[in-house]
TIVO-2410 file (N, C-alpha, C; in nm, 3 decimals):
# residues 145
REC num residu      c1      c2      c3 atome chaine
REC   1      L  -1.158  -2.742   1.010     N      A
REC   1      L  -1.150  -2.597   1.007    CA      A
REC   1      L  -1.026  -2.545   0.939     C      A
REC   2      K  -0.912  -2.609   0.974     N      A
REC   2      K  -0.787  -2.573   0.913    CA      A
REC   2      K  -0.785  -2.599   0.761     C      A
REC   3      L  -0.851  -2.703   0.716     N      A
REC   3      L  -0.859  -2.731   0.576    CA      A
REC   3      L  -0.937  -2.633   0.499     C      A
REC   4      E  -1.047  -2.582   0.566     N      A
REC   4      E  -1.130  -2.476   0.499    CA      A
REC   4      E  -1.047  -2.346   0.482     C      A
REC   5      A  -0.971  -2.312   0.583     N      A
REC   5      A  -0.888  -2.189   0.576    CA      A
REC   5      A  -0.785  -2.201   0.466     C      A
REC   6      L  -0.723  -2.322   0.452     N      A
REC   6      L  -0.627  -2.341   0.351    CA      A
REC   6      L  -0.693  -2.335   0.209     C      A
REC   7      A  -0.806  -2.400   0.198     N      A
REC   7      A  -0.875  -2.406   0.069    CA      A
REC   7      A  -0.927  -2.266   0.026     C      A
REC   8      S  -0.952  -2.176   0.121     N      A
REC   8      S  -1.012  -2.048   0.088    CA      A
REC   8      S  -0.902  -1.944   0.069     C      A
REC   9      S  -0.778  -1.969   0.113     N      A
REC   9      S  -0.673  -1.871   0.105    CA      A
REC   9      S  -0.632  -1.850  -0.039     C      A
REC  10      P  -0.612  -1.727  -0.081     N      A
REC  10      P  -0.585  -1.696  -0.221    CA      A
REC  10      P  -0.451  -1.751  -0.263     C      A
REC  11      A  -0.437  -1.795  -0.387     N      A
REC  11      A  -0.307  -1.839  -0.437    CA      A
REC  11      A  -0.217  -1.721  -0.456     C      A
REC  12      M  -0.088  -1.744  -0.438     N      A
REC  12      M   0.011  -1.639  -0.455    CA      A
REC  12      M   0.007  -1.595  -0.607     C      A
REC  13      T  -0.001  -1.470  -0.634     N      A
REC  13      T  -0.001  -1.416  -0.770    CA      A
REC  13      T   0.140  -1.415  -0.823     C      A
REC  14      D   0.159  -1.474  -0.944     N      A
REC  14      D   0.283  -1.468  -1.014    CA      A
REC  14      D   0.294  -1.338  -1.092     C      A
REC  15      W   0.359  -1.234  -1.032     N      A
REC  15      W   0.367  -1.102  -1.093    CA      A
REC  15      W   0.465  -1.097  -1.207     C      A
REC  16      A   0.541  -1.203  -1.240     N      A
REC  16      A   0.629  -1.206  -1.353    CA      A
REC  16      A   0.550  -1.247  -1.482     C      A
REC  17      L   0.439  -1.316  -1.460     N      A
REC  17      L   0.362  -1.369  -1.570    CA      A
REC  17      L   0.307  -1.248  -1.657     C      A
REC  18      K   0.316  -1.259  -1.791     N      A
REC  18      K   0.273  -1.157  -1.879    CA      A
REC  18      K   0.128  -1.124  -1.857     C      A
REC  19      S   0.041  -1.224  -1.834     N      A
REC  19      S  -0.102  -1.197  -1.810    CA      A
REC  19      S  -0.125  -1.120  -1.681     C      A
REC  20      N  -0.030  -1.115  -1.591     N      A
REC  20      N  -0.041  -1.034  -1.465    CA      A
REC  20      N   0.039  -0.909  -1.474     C      A
REC  21      G   0.079  -0.868  -1.592     N      A
REC  21      G   0.149  -0.740  -1.612    CA      A
REC  21      G   0.300  -0.748  -1.619     C      A
REC  22      G   0.363  -0.867  -1.606     N      A
REC  22      G   0.501  -0.886  -1.616    CA      A
REC  22      G   0.556  -0.853  -1.754     C      A
REC  23      K   0.675  -0.797  -1.770     N      A
REC  23      K   0.734  -0.757  -1.897    CA      A
REC  23      K   0.879  -0.784  -1.894     C      A
REC  24      V   0.936  -0.834  -2.003     N      A
REC  24      V   1.082  -0.837  -2.017    CA      A
REC  24      V   1.125  -0.708  -2.075     C      A
REC  25      L   1.205  -0.630  -2.004     N      A
REC  25      L   1.251  -0.499  -2.042    CA      A
REC  25      L   1.382  -0.515  -2.127     C      A
REC  26      M   1.464  -0.615  -2.094     N      A
REC  26      M   1.596  -0.624  -2.158    CA      A
REC  26      M   1.648  -0.769  -2.149     C      A
REC  27      T   1.720  -0.804  -2.255     N      A
REC  27      T   1.801  -0.933  -2.247    CA      A
REC  27      T   1.934  -0.895  -2.314     C      A
REC  28      T   2.033  -0.972  -2.275     N      A
REC  28      T   2.168  -0.946  -2.344    CA      A
REC  28      T   2.181  -1.026  -2.472     C      A
REC  29      S   2.091  -1.107  -2.510     N      A
REC  29      S   2.086  -1.180  -2.640    CA      A
REC  29      S   1.951  -1.171  -2.706     C      A
REC  30      L   1.953  -1.174  -2.832     N      A
REC  30      L   1.823  -1.167  -2.906    CA      A
REC  30      L   1.827  -1.257  -3.029     C      A
REC  31      D   1.740  -1.350  -3.037     N      A
REC  31      D   1.715  -1.431  -3.155    CA      A
REC  31      D   1.570  -1.414  -3.179     C      A
REC  32      E   1.530  -1.350  -3.292     N      A
REC  32      E   1.388  -1.315  -3.320    CA      A
REC  32      E   1.302  -1.439  -3.329     C      A
REC  33      R   1.353  -1.554  -3.348     N      A
REC  33      R   1.270  -1.675  -3.353    CA      A
REC  33      R   1.226  -1.714  -3.212     C      A
REC  34      Y   1.301  -1.671  -3.108     N      A
REC  34      Y   1.278  -1.707  -2.969    CA      A
REC  34      Y   1.275  -1.580  -2.881     C      A
REC  35      P   1.174  -1.495  -2.897     N      A
REC  35      P   1.175  -1.367  -2.832    CA      A
REC  35      P   1.165  -1.381  -2.676     C      A
REC  36      P   1.221  -1.277  -2.609     N      A
REC  36      P   1.227  -1.276  -2.465    CA      A
REC  36      P   1.097  -1.289  -2.397     C      A
REC  37      E   0.985  -1.234  -2.456     N      A
REC  37      E   0.853  -1.244  -2.388    CA      A
REC  37      E   0.811  -1.383  -2.371     C      A
REC  38      N   0.870  -1.481  -2.443     N      A
REC  38      N   0.828  -1.624  -2.432    CA      A
REC  38      N   0.849  -1.676  -2.290     C      A
REC  39      M   0.949  -1.612  -2.215     N      A
REC  39      M   0.979  -1.654  -2.075    CA      A
REC  39      M   0.862  -1.625  -1.983     C      A
REC  40      L   0.776  -1.535  -2.018     N      A
REC  40      L   0.667  -1.494  -1.924    CA      A
REC  40      L   0.529  -1.528  -1.968     C      A
REC  41      D   0.523  -1.609  -2.073     N      A
REC  41      D   0.389  -1.651  -2.129    CA      A
REC  41      D   0.324  -1.763  -2.044     C      A
REC  42      G   0.402  -1.828  -1.956     N      A
REC  42      G   0.350  -1.936  -1.875    CA      A
REC  42      G   0.354  -2.073  -1.937     C      A
REC  43      H   0.409  -2.083  -2.058     N      A
REC  43      H   0.420  -2.210  -2.132    CA      A
REC  43      H   0.560  -2.261  -2.138     C      A
REC  44      E   0.581  -2.386  -2.106     N      A
REC  44      E   0.712  -2.441  -2.121    CA      A
REC  44      E   0.754  -2.468  -2.260     C      A
REC  45      Q   0.662  -2.474  -2.357     N      A
REC  45      Q   0.694  -2.505  -2.496    CA      A
REC  45      Q   0.763  -2.387  -2.568     C      A
REC  46      S   0.736  -2.267  -2.522     N      A
REC  46      S   0.802  -2.152  -2.585    CA      A
REC  46      S   0.921  -2.111  -2.499     C      A
REC  47      Y   1.020  -2.042  -2.554     N      A
REC  47      Y   1.137  -2.011  -2.480    CA      A
REC  47      Y   1.216  -1.899  -2.543     C      A
REC  48      W   1.307  -1.850  -2.463     N      A
REC  48      W   1.413  -1.749  -2.510    CA      A
REC  48      W   1.542  -1.822  -2.506     C      A
REC  49      I   1.632  -1.795  -2.599     N      A
REC  49      I   1.759  -1.865  -2.606    CA      A
REC  49      I   1.869  -1.764  -2.610     C      A
REC  50      S   1.975  -1.794  -2.536     N      A
REC  50      S   2.094  -1.701  -2.539    CA      A
REC  50      S   2.169  -1.725  -2.674     C      A
REC  51      T   2.237  -1.620  -2.719     N      A
REC  51      T   2.313  -1.634  -2.842    CA      A
REC  51      T   2.457  -1.588  -2.826     C      A
REC  52      G   2.499  -1.561  -2.698     N      A
REC  52      G   2.636  -1.509  -2.684    CA      A
REC  52      G   2.701  -1.577  -2.562     C      A
REC  53      L   2.816  -1.523  -2.523     N      A
REC  53      L   2.887  -1.570  -2.412    CA      A
REC  53      L   2.817  -1.543  -2.277     C      A
REC  54      Y   2.858  -1.608  -2.179     N      A
REC  54      Y   2.810  -1.584  -2.041    CA      A
REC  54      Y   2.890  -1.471  -1.977     C      A
REC  55      P   2.831  -1.392  -1.894     N      A
REC  55      P   2.699  -1.401  -1.838    CA      A
REC  55      P   2.592  -1.350  -1.934     C      A
REC  56      Q   2.470  -1.397  -1.914     N      A
REC  56      Q   2.348  -1.356  -1.990    CA      A
REC  56      Q   2.254  -1.297  -1.884     C      A
REC  57      E   2.190  -1.181  -1.920     N      A
REC  57      E   2.095  -1.118  -1.825    CA      A
REC  57      E   1.958  -1.102  -1.888     C      A
REC  58      V   1.858  -1.116  -1.798     N      A
REC  58      V   1.719  -1.095  -1.832    CA      A
REC  58      V   1.665  -0.999  -1.726     C      A
REC  59      L   1.612  -0.884  -1.766     N      A
REC  59      L   1.550  -0.792  -1.676    CA      A
REC  59      L   1.397  -0.791  -1.690     C      A
REC  60      V   1.332  -0.823  -1.585     N      A
REC  60      V   1.189  -0.836  -1.578    CA      A
REC  60      V   1.126  -0.725  -1.488     C      A
REC  61      E   1.027  -0.658  -1.546     N      A
REC  61      E   0.947  -0.564  -1.463    CA      A
REC  61      E   0.822  -0.646  -1.416     C      A
REC  62      L   0.805  -0.652  -1.288     N      A
REC  62      L   0.690  -0.728  -1.234    CA      A
REC  62      L   0.564  -0.646  -1.251     C      A
REC  63      G   0.451  -0.717  -1.256     N      A
REC  63      G   0.323  -0.653  -1.276    CA      A
REC  63      G   0.286  -0.554  -1.161     C      A
REC  64      Q   0.340  -0.582  -1.043     N      A
REC  64      Q   0.327  -0.489  -0.931    CA      A
REC  64      Q   0.435  -0.521  -0.834     C      A
REC  65      K   0.471  -0.431  -0.742     N      A
REC  65      K   0.570  -0.457  -0.643    CA      A
REC  65      K   0.529  -0.582  -0.562     C      A
REC  66      A   0.627  -0.664  -0.536     N      A
REC  66      A   0.589  -0.789  -0.468    CA      A
REC  66      A   0.714  -0.830  -0.377     C      A
REC  67      S   0.683  -0.896  -0.270     N      A
REC  67      S   0.782  -0.958  -0.186    CA      A
REC  67      S   0.816  -1.095  -0.243     C      A
REC  68      L   0.942  -1.116  -0.286     N      A
REC  68      L   0.972  -1.240  -0.344    CA      A
REC  68      L   1.049  -1.329  -0.246     C      A
REC  69      R   1.009  -1.457  -0.242     N      A
REC  69      R   1.070  -1.556  -0.157    CA      A
REC  69      R   1.129  -1.666  -0.243     C      A
REC  70      N   1.079  -1.682  -0.363     N      A
REC  70      N   1.124  -1.798  -0.449    CA      A
REC  70      N   1.107  -1.755  -0.592     C      A
REC  71      V   1.203  -1.792  -0.672     N      A
REC  71      V   1.193  -1.773  -0.815    CA      A
REC  71      V   1.216  -1.906  -0.882     C      A
REC  72      K   1.116  -1.952  -0.968     N      A
REC  72      K   1.135  -2.075  -1.038    CA      A
REC  72      K   1.180  -2.039  -1.178     C      A
REC  73      I   1.285  -2.111  -1.218     N      A
REC  73      I   1.339  -2.090  -1.355    CA      A
REC  73      I   1.340  -2.227  -1.424     C      A
REC  74      T   1.269  -2.228  -1.537     N      A
REC  74      T   1.261  -2.353  -1.621    CA      A
REC  74      T   1.345  -2.329  -1.741     C      A
REC  75      G   1.436  -2.423  -1.772     N      A
REC  75      G   1.519  -2.401  -1.888    CA      A
REC  75      G   1.613  -2.519  -1.913     C      A
REC  76      T   1.704  -2.495  -2.003     N      A
REC  76      T   1.806  -2.599  -2.035    CA      A
REC  76      T   1.948  -2.539  -2.024     C      A
REC  77      F   2.041  -2.620  -1.982     N      A
REC  77      F   2.183  -2.584  -1.976    CA      A
REC  77      F   2.217  -2.474  -1.880     C      A
REC  78      L   2.129  -2.449  -1.780     N      A
REC  78      L   2.152  -2.344  -1.679    CA      A
REC  78      L   2.240  -2.403  -1.574     C      A
REC  79      K   2.355  -2.342  -1.547     N      A
REC  79      K   2.452  -2.399  -1.450    CA      A
REC  79      K   2.453  -2.311  -1.321     C      A
REC  80      E   2.477  -2.186  -1.328     N      A
REC  80      E   2.477  -2.095  -1.218    CA      A
REC  80      E   2.390  -1.972  -1.246     C      A
REC  81      V   2.304  -1.938  -1.153     N      A
REC  81      V   2.210  -1.827  -1.165    CA      A
REC  81      V   2.222  -1.738  -1.046     C      A
REC  82      R   2.222  -1.605  -1.076     N      A
REC  82      R   2.216  -1.502  -0.966    CA      A
REC  82      R   2.092  -1.421  -0.987     C      A
REC  83      L   2.021  -1.388  -0.882     N      A
REC  83      L   1.904  -1.301  -0.888    CA      A
REC  83      L   1.940  -1.170  -0.827     C      A
REC  84      E   1.899  -1.058  -0.888     N      A
REC  84      E   1.914  -0.929  -0.834    CA      A
REC  84      E   1.780  -0.858  -0.838     C      A
REC  85      G   1.747  -0.774  -0.737     N      A
REC  85      G   1.619  -0.706  -0.731    CA      A
REC  85      G   1.639  -0.557  -0.709     C      A
REC  86      C   1.535  -0.484  -0.755     N      A
REC  86      C   1.534  -0.339  -0.743    CA      A
REC  86      C   1.396  -0.299  -0.707     C      A
REC  87      S   1.380  -0.214  -0.599     N      A
REC  87      S   1.250  -0.166  -0.552    CA      A
REC  87      S   1.215  -0.031  -0.598     C      A
REC  88      E   1.305   0.034  -0.666     N      A
REC  88      E   1.286   0.174  -0.713    CA      A
REC  88      E   1.188   0.181  -0.834     C      A
REC  89      D   1.150   0.305  -0.864     N      A
REC  89      D   1.061   0.323  -0.985    CA      A
REC  89      D   1.128   0.300  -1.113     C      A
REC  90      T   1.259   0.320  -1.116     N      A
REC  90      T   1.336   0.291  -1.241    CA      A
REC  90      T   1.439   0.185  -1.206     C      A
REC  91      P   1.470   0.096  -1.300     N      A
REC  91      P   1.563  -0.019  -1.273    CA      A
REC  91      P   1.713   0.022  -1.280     C      A
REC  92      V   1.754   0.088  -1.169     N      A
REC  92      V   1.895   0.134  -1.167    CA      A
REC  92      V   1.979   0.067  -1.058     C      A
REC  93      N   1.933   0.068  -0.936     N      A
REC  93      N   2.016   0.015  -0.824    CA      A
REC  93      N   1.964  -0.125  -0.786     C      A
REC  94      F   2.046  -0.225  -0.816     N      A
REC  94      F   2.006  -0.361  -0.786    CA      A
REC  94      F   2.090  -0.419  -0.673     C      A
REC  95      K   2.027  -0.510  -0.598     N      A
REC  95      K   2.097  -0.583  -0.491    CA      A
REC  95      K   2.081  -0.731  -0.514     C      A
REC  96      V   2.187  -0.807  -0.487     N      A
REC  96      V   2.175  -0.952  -0.498    CA      A
REC  96      V   2.079  -1.006  -0.399     C      A
REC  97      I   1.985  -1.087  -0.448     N      A
REC  97      I   1.881  -1.144  -0.355    CA      A
REC  97      I   1.881  -1.299  -0.356     C      A
REC  98      G   1.962  -1.357  -0.440     N      A
REC  98      G   1.968  -1.505  -0.441    CA      A
REC  98      G   2.074  -1.552  -0.547     C      A
REC  99      E   2.125  -1.670  -0.515     N      A
REC  99      E   2.222  -1.736  -0.609    CA      A
REC  99      E   2.203  -1.882  -0.593     C      A
REC 100      S   2.228  -1.959  -0.702     N      A
REC 100      S   2.215  -2.102  -0.698    CA      A
REC 100      S   2.299  -2.164  -0.806     C      A
REC 101      A   2.362  -2.276  -0.761     N      A
REC 101      A   2.426  -2.367  -0.862    CA      A
REC 101      A   2.327  -2.474  -0.899     C      A
REC 102      L   2.299  -2.495  -1.029     N      A
REC 102      L   2.196  -2.587  -1.074    CA      A
REC 102      L   2.254  -2.714  -1.125     C      A
REC 103      P   2.189  -2.827  -1.102     N      A
REC 103      P   2.237  -2.955  -1.150    CA      A
REC 103      P   2.233  -2.970  -1.303     C      A
REC 104      D   2.321  -3.053  -1.354     N      A
REC 104      D   2.326  -3.075  -1.501    CA      A
REC 104      D   2.217  -3.168  -1.539     C      A
REC 105      A   2.118  -3.119  -1.615     N      A
REC 105      A   2.004  -3.200  -1.651    CA      A
REC 105      A   2.032  -3.263  -1.796     C      A
REC 106      K   2.154  -3.254  -1.839     N      A
REC 106      K   2.191  -3.320  -1.964    CA      A
REC 106      K   2.110  -3.268  -2.089     C      A
REC 107      G   2.073  -3.143  -2.086     N      A
REC 107      G   2.004  -3.084  -2.198    CA      A
REC 107      G   1.852  -3.094  -2.190     C      A
REC 108      K   1.800  -3.163  -2.084     N      A
REC 108      K   1.656  -3.174  -2.072    CA      A
REC 108      K   1.602  -3.051  -2.004     C      A
REC 109      I   1.477  -3.017  -2.027     N      A
REC 109      I   1.414  -2.904  -1.960    CA      A
REC 109      I   1.398  -2.938  -1.811     C      A
REC 110      S   1.444  -2.852  -1.728     N      A
REC 110      S   1.427  -2.873  -1.589    CA      A
REC 110      S   1.382  -2.740  -1.518     C      A
REC 111      T   1.313  -2.756  -1.404     N      A
REC 111      T   1.264  -2.641  -1.327    CA      A
REC 111      T   1.343  -2.633  -1.198     C      A
REC 112      N   1.399  -2.525  -1.169     N      A
REC 112      N   1.480  -2.510  -1.045    CA      A
REC 112      N   1.423  -2.394  -0.967     C      A
REC 113      D   1.420  -2.418  -0.832     N      A
REC 113      D   1.386  -2.311  -0.733    CA      A
REC 113      D   1.512  -2.241  -0.691     C      A
REC 114      V   1.505  -2.105  -0.702     N      A
REC 114      V   1.615  -2.021  -0.648    CA      A
REC 114      V   1.552  -1.943  -0.535     C      A
REC 115      K   1.599  -1.960  -0.413     N      A
REC 115      K   1.547  -1.889  -0.296    CA      A
REC 115      K   1.585  -1.740  -0.310     C      A
REC 116      A   1.490  -1.652  -0.286     N      A
REC 116      A   1.515  -1.505  -0.292    CA      A
REC 116      A   1.504  -1.446  -0.147     C      A
REC 117      K   1.601  -1.365  -0.117     N      A
REC 117      K   1.600  -1.300   0.018    CA      A
REC 117      K   1.593  -1.151  -0.006     C      A
REC 118      A   1.475  -1.102  -0.025     N      A
REC 118      A   1.453  -0.956  -0.050    CA      A
REC 118      A   1.389  -0.901   0.075     C      A
REC 119      D   1.446  -0.799   0.129     N      A
REC 119      D   1.390  -0.732   0.249    CA      A
REC 119      D   1.286  -0.624   0.223     C      A
REC 120      V   1.263  -0.596   0.094     N      A
REC 120      V   1.162  -0.505   0.051    CA      A
REC 120      V   1.082  -0.558  -0.068     C      A
REC 121      D   0.968  -0.500  -0.096     N      A
REC 121      D   0.891  -0.540  -0.215    CA      A
REC 121      D   0.971  -0.490  -0.335     C      A
REC 122      L   0.980  -0.577  -0.439     N      A
REC 122      L   1.056  -0.546  -0.560    CA      A
REC 122      L   0.967  -0.513  -0.678     C      A
REC 123      K   1.012  -0.425  -0.760     N      A
REC 123      K   0.949  -0.390  -0.886    CA      A
REC 123      K   1.016  -0.456  -1.005     C      A
REC 124      Y   1.150  -0.478  -0.993     N      A
REC 124      Y   1.228  -0.534  -1.098    CA      A
REC 124      Y   1.304  -0.653  -1.054     C      A
REC 125      L   1.317  -0.754  -1.138     N      A
REC 125      L   1.393  -0.872  -1.110    CA      A
REC 125      L   1.490  -0.892  -1.224     C      A
REC 126      K   1.625  -0.906  -1.190     N      A
REC 126      K   1.721  -0.937  -1.293    CA      A
REC 126      K   1.766  -1.079  -1.269     C      A
REC 127      V   1.755  -1.167  -1.371     N      A
REC 127      V   1.809  -1.298  -1.368    CA      A
REC 127      V   1.936  -1.302  -1.447     C      A
REC 128      I   2.046  -1.342  -1.382     N      A
REC 128      I   2.175  -1.345  -1.449    CA      A
REC 128      I   2.222  -1.492  -1.453     C      A
REC 129      I   2.236  -1.535  -1.572     N      A
REC 129      I   2.289  -1.670  -1.598    CA      A
REC 129      I   2.444  -1.654  -1.607     C      A
REC 130      T   2.512  -1.683  -1.491     N      A
REC 130      T   2.657  -1.656  -1.482    CA      A
REC 130      T   2.739  -1.764  -1.556     C      A
REC 131      S   2.681  -1.885  -1.566     N      A
REC 131      S   2.749  -1.986  -1.646    CA      A
REC 131      S   2.646  -2.096  -1.685     C      A
REC 132      G   2.682  -2.167  -1.791     N      A
REC 132      G   2.596  -2.271  -1.835    CA      A
REC 132      G   2.670  -2.407  -1.856     C      A
REC 133      W   2.591  -2.510  -1.885     N      A
REC 133      W   2.649  -2.642  -1.908    CA      A
REC 133      W   2.685  -2.661  -2.054     C      A
REC 134      F   2.651  -2.562  -2.140     N      A
REC 134      F   2.677  -2.567  -2.288    CA      A
REC 134      F   2.702  -2.427  -2.331     C      A
REC 135      D   2.724  -2.408  -2.462     N      A
REC 135      D   2.758  -2.279  -2.517    CA      A
REC 135      D   2.637  -2.182  -2.510     C      A
REC 136      F   2.520  -2.231  -2.501     N      A
REC 136      F   2.401  -2.146  -2.493    CA      A
REC 136      F   2.308  -2.210  -2.389     C      A
REC 137      A   2.211  -2.128  -2.345     N      A
REC 137      A   2.113  -2.179  -2.253    CA      A
REC 137      A   1.974  -2.128  -2.304     C      A
REC 138      S   1.869  -2.200  -2.259     N      A
REC 138      S   1.734  -2.156  -2.292    CA      A
REC 138      S   1.657  -2.132  -2.157     C      A
REC 139      V   1.573  -2.034  -2.158     N      A
REC 139      V   1.482  -2.011  -2.043    CA      A
REC 139      V   1.339  -2.019  -2.099     C      A
REC 140      H   1.268  -2.116  -2.050     N      A
REC 140      H   1.130  -2.143  -2.097    CA      A
REC 140      H   1.031  -2.064  -2.005     C      A
REC 141      K   1.067  -2.048  -1.878     N      A
REC 141      K   0.965  -1.989  -1.785    CA      A
REC 141      K   1.040  -1.929  -1.664     C      A
REC 142      I   0.993  -1.810  -1.626     N      A
REC 142      I   1.035  -1.747  -1.503    CA      A
REC 142      I   0.908  -1.719  -1.427     C      A
REC 143      S   0.899  -1.766  -1.300     N      A
REC 143      S   0.783  -1.738  -1.221    CA      A
REC 143      S   0.830  -1.702  -1.080     C      A
REC 144      V   0.757  -1.613  -1.014     N      A
REC 144      V   0.792  -1.567  -0.883    CA      A
REC 144      V   0.681  -1.595  -0.784     C      A
REC 145      S   0.728  -1.614  -0.654     N      A
REC 145      S   0.630  -1.634  -0.547    CA      A
REC 145      S   0.692  -1.577  -0.419     C      A
***
């Protein structure tokens, strides 16, 4: 009986995914060969790359307001990441909802979970790469649950 309930429960929707309405509204770096929307296409082969000094910021509008408990970030050279969230209709007032120091993957693509502590449903997620293991970092995928 418990197995049936688990099998029939709906999967958590990833509201950051482009196909679910997620959008990158702003990044602090732009290289037209690696556009920001690559982070939300669901594929690890495509990515956004930073082109400047740290910190680097990515502002994502979620497809709908959602309660976030975990944010998965797939990328390279990510050392320290801070998450901020905003529940308002416009992305103005953000609160820190999570921070994490990430292990050095020596330039290999790695996926890291950053726990989010949001007490309200969020409409906007800001991912701030506060430092990296190299002069630049790449983000291949951002997903929320």
